[in-house]
N, C-alpha and C positions, 0 to 999 in steps of 0.2 A: 505496500499497499504506499502512496507517494505520504509525504508529509502533510499535506497538505488536502488529503484525501476527507471529502467528506460528504452527506447524502442530508438533504433538505427534505420534509416531508411533514403530516401531521395533520390534523383536526384539532380548529379551536374548540377549547374545554372553558364553559361558560365560569365566569365565580364575580357573583353579583354582591355577596355579603363580603362584610371585611368582619366580622364577629365569624370568625373561622380556627380553627383548630392549629394553634402558634402562630393565629395572627387575629392583634388586638384591635380595636375603631383604630379612625384614625385624628381621633382626639386625647387631647391629653398631654402630658409630659413625662420625657424618657429617664426610669429611676432605677435605681438598685434598691429593693423592696429592703437587701439586709436579711430578711427571711431566709432561712433555706440556700444563701447567696445565690439568689435567682438577679437577675438581665435582661431589660427589656429595650431592644436596639428600635432606634427609629431609622426608615429607611425612604429617603426620598424616591417616589416612583412617578408615572405619567399614568391615567386616567388605568385606574388600579382596573376594575370589574372589564374593563376589553383587554386587558393584556394578561393572557392566561399564567405568560410563563412566571411573574414574580409568585401567584399563591402556589406556583407546583416549585418555586425554589425554595419558599421563605416554608414552608408544611415540611421539604427533605430535611430543610437544616433543621427546624426544633425538635423534629423524631429524630433524629441524631445527637441533640444536644436540647435535650429536655428543659436544661435548665434558664436556655437564654429563649426568651419569646421575639418574636420580627411585631414590631406596630411599623404597619405602611403611612406614611404620611402621604395622600395622597393629592395629586395637581393635575390638573386639567393639560392634556399633549398640547396644546395651545400655546399656553402660556408656562410652560415648564421653564423652559432655559433663563425667560427675562423670572421668574420666580425664583426660581437659585441663585441666578445674579444676588438680586438683593435679601436673600435668605442669609448668605456668606458674608455678601457687606454689611450685614445687621448684627452681626456674631450667632446667631441662630446656631443652637448648641443640637440637631437634629444627625446623627450620627453617621451615616453612610447616608454617600449619594449618589444616585446612579447616572452613568454618563453615556449620554445620548451619543454621541458621534466624536470623533478626534478633534474635528475643529472648536466644540467649547472643554474640551479638556485641555488643548493647548493655549487657553486662559486662566482657567481653573492655575493648571502649574505654573503657569507666567505670575501668576496673581500668591502665590503657595500658600493656597486655599485650603489644601490638602494635607495629612498623614504620610510619613515618606513610606513608602511598605515594601523597602529591599528586601526586611528577612521572606515579607511571604511569599514574594517573587522567584528568591531563590527556592525556599520552600516546593516551588510546580515545579515539573514534569516538563522544563521549557522546549522540552524537543515536538513534546507534542500538543503547544501553544501557542502556532506560529505568532499570534497578535500579542503576544506579551507583552514584548520588546516599542510595540506598537506607545504605551503609557510610561516609558520612558523619558524623561525630558533633561539632559545635562547631567545623567549618565544615574538620576534617580527615579525609581519609579513610586510615582502619584497614585499609581488604582493598576486593575487585574481587569483583563474582560471575561464574560463571562459568557457571550453569544460572538457569534463570527460569520457576519452575511455576505453574497459573491454576489456577483450581475450574472446569470443564463438568459438561454435562448428558449421564451414557452414559444411553444407551437400546437396550431391543430391538425392534429395529425390524416381529419379528414378532410379540409379543404387542400393538402399537400394532396391529394392520392387521388381526390376529385380531377385536379388540375394535373394532374400527371406528374408532377415535379418530384424528385426526389426526398426524404429526409432530410434536413439543413444542417449535414455532419460537414464538419469543420468549413465552416463557409467565411471568405472574406469579408469585407463589408463592402465590394462591388459587386459579389454573388449576393448579399443578402440583399440590396438593392434590385439587383436584376431582379430575385425570387419574389419579392414583394411586390414587383410592377404585374409580370406574369396571373398574381394570387388576386390581385385587384381587381372587383367586377361591379356592376353598378351604377347604379348613382343617386342622389337626394337618400331621403329615406331611408332606400333601400341600398344605400351600397355600401359596398366589404371595402374594406382596407386592408390590402397588403400585408401590413403592419402600422404599428402604431408605438410611436414614440411621445413619450413622454414631457412635460413641461419644462422640466427641472433642466438647470445649465449643465448640471452633472452627466449626462443624457450624447451630450457634443462633447462637452470639454473633460469629461472626466474617463472620456473611453479612450481618448485621444493620450489625458497623459498615463494613466496606464500603460498603455501599449507600446509609447515610444521613451516610456521611464524615463516624464519630465515632469520639473519642479515647477509650482506655484510660484511660490517666492522669491525667482526671479522675471523678470517682468519680461521674459522675452520669446510670445506666443504666435509664432509663426508656425508653430506646429498643431496648433489648434487646427488651419485654413481650409486640410484638408475634409478633414469630418465637419468643418460645417457647407461646405461642398456639397457633401455628399448628401446629408439633414435635406438644404433646401432645394437639391434636384430633385429630392423623392416627392416634397411637399411640393413641387412645379408640378413635378407628373402626376399627382394625383397619389400615389399609391401611400402613402401617411395623410393621414387629418393634420390640416391647416394650423399650425401652437396656437396665432390669434383664436381662433375657433374655441380648439383645446381650453385655454390659459382664460379664456372668456365663457367657457360651460362649465366649466370645472370637471372638467372630461374623469372618472375613472377609466386606471388601466385596466382595471381589475374586468369591470363592468365590461366594458369594448371585448375584451379576452374570452369572458365567461359567455357572454351574449354572441360568440361567432361573428362582431361588426371588426375582426382583425387578426388574421392571421398568424401574425408573429406578434411577442415585444417583447422587446428586451428590457428585464429588469431584475428586482434582487430575489433571495430566494424565501426572503418572508412570503411572497405571495403564494408558494406550495400551501401554507397554511388552512388557508382560507378558501383553494380551488380543494381541496379535499373537503372541508367542513361545508360546500355546498352542495359538491355534489353528493353526499351524504347525508342531505338532506332535499334530495330533489330540486336544487334549484338552478341549477346546470346539469346540460346532458355535454359538455363540450369534451371529445375526446383526445386529451394531450399528452404532449410529452414533453421532455427538457433538451437539449440540443446549449454544448458551448457557444458562446457568443461569438458574433464575430469578430475575424482580427483582420488586419492592416495588412499579411502577407500569407498566403498559401503557404501551409507548411509547415508555422512558427510555432514556438510554447501558446499552446494554450496562459493566455496571461488576460484576467479580467479586473472590475475593481473591486470595493466591498471596503468596509470597515466593521470595528465591532463594537460592543457595546460593553459595559462594564460598570464597576465599582467602586468608589475612591472613597476615605476614612476625612471628614469632614473635622479640619486643625482645633474648634470648638467642642468636638466628640467627649464627653467622660467616659467613655467605658472603649477603651481605643482597642484594648488588650483582647474586646470582646469580639470587636469589627472585624479584627482580624482576621478572628478565627469564622468567621462569618465568608471574609473574602476571598481566604483561601476552601473553603468547600464550596464557593460557587464558583472558583475560578478551572475547579481540579475535575477528576472522571466522577464524585458523586453529586458535583452541580449540574454536571450533563448531562448525566442519565437522568434527574428529575425534568431539566427543559424538554432537551430529546424524546421525552417521551409525550411529550403537544406539539412535537411538529415543531421544536424551534431548533435551531443550527448553535448548538453551543460554539464554544473558541477551541475547546480540548476535544484534539479528534483522537478516536483509536477505532479499529478494527472490530469491536462489538458494539459504538456506536450508530459505525454506517450502517449493519446488521438491523441496527431497533429501528434504525429511516427507513428498511430499505422493507421491513417487518409491517410499517406502517399501510391498516387499510386502503386500497385506493393510487399507493406509490407506484406511477411509471416502473415497470422491472424490464424494460427494453435497456440496450447495452450505449447505444445512445445519451439514456437519463441519465445512466451511471455513470456516462465521460463526463460528460457535464459536471459532475457533483466532485471531477479528482482533476481541478487548473493543475496549472503548472507552478503562477505567479498570481496573489491578490496584492493589487497596489490598492491604495488609498483612493476615496471618491472623491475628495477635494484635497485644498487645502490645509493644511496642517502649521501647528506650533503657536506661538503667539499674536503673531499676524494672521490666523487664519480668519477670522470673523469678518475682520475689516477689506484681507482682500476678496474672500469668497462675495463678498456685497457687489463690488465691484465688477468682480465677472459675471455675475447673477444681471444687473442692469447693465451690462453692455450685452451680454445674452439674447434680454427679451427684443433688445434694440434692431440685433443683426436678423433675429426671426421674424419680425416681423416685417423685416424688409423697411425698414427707419434711417437704418445703418448698411452699407457693404461689408461684407466678409471681412475685407481689408481694411475701410472705417475703424470699425468695430473692433479689433483685435489691437490697429494703433491704439484705440483710445482708451481698453485696457492695459497698455501697457503705460502708457502717460501717466492714466491716474495711480496706478499704483504706484509707479512712483515715486510722484508726489505726494496721494490723501495717503498714501499705506508709512512708505520708506522714506519719507518727505527725503530723496535723494536729487 
């Protein structure tokens, strides 16, 4: 098995109640009761009832450590980053912060808002956790990962078969565009797109950066040009939905795929779990599979983009030792088993975890789908480091202008370079 071999799938599990085994409500404060040496850890999470990985992980940890209770601090997903920023700046003592992405992590690490966890990181099987070093800043670990998502190509097997097109095995981006054009049919409300490329700037910039091993903090972005030209060309020939339409209508990539409105969708492994859940519920009948994300050149290693989700310990926590015990559990094999049971891709990889995924009901069993979950390289899906958020804002703003035709590709890229230099790097 390759170092990065992982298989993602599973069904969403309802988690509506906060008064659960091992999980108290979200009100109140963290405390050591003193009676029997029991400890309550407060953990900042988003949309707890709709994010079943948290309950699965917290319950498993409490079962293994009955003297420690996890109390989720539930925050709306849309407000999570802003709320956590305010909490940390205000001296809040919530023990553990769930780190949504590496962009956010860069800010926390720069401000030294987390407890160093070198001891936790060194106690983990690093060779089985490829994303572990993503949480190292200036030689110090400030968090550890518990899940790792990455992009694959979802495709509708029926549409490919009906069009007489071979399954999308080891496509280049040019071949992807050609297949999308062949698969496009109909018009108006009955139109079926050959592909759907979501509105996020990472859907263009991220693939270009990952597959050319480029850095966002060096403002020379000509390497984005070919990917923009390809995407705009697909938009022009009608094989993908117009960006402005998708943005204004807040189009759902999941709905586009599940309803048969798009034959291919490049997207993260997080989509597998709802696909299986909806198939089980009978709300979609799409016959789907997964292929490796298209590459720039034929025959190259499978390089995709993705990112971990992790946990860091608030420097104001009163329960650092217990919090470190939780981080070690979450990032290791026990935590991996807990989240994998509900179809979440863990940061820890092993043959046993891979087998667990393929044992889930409804997971595609074909060889191509299995190959898709064995990429050679996973690189970050956006900027990282202390300037990540500021750089990301500039790149996203210019992305929108390019995709709507308000700026040419060359002008948009030139503006990205100029703005990052002047607004972010002060050059």
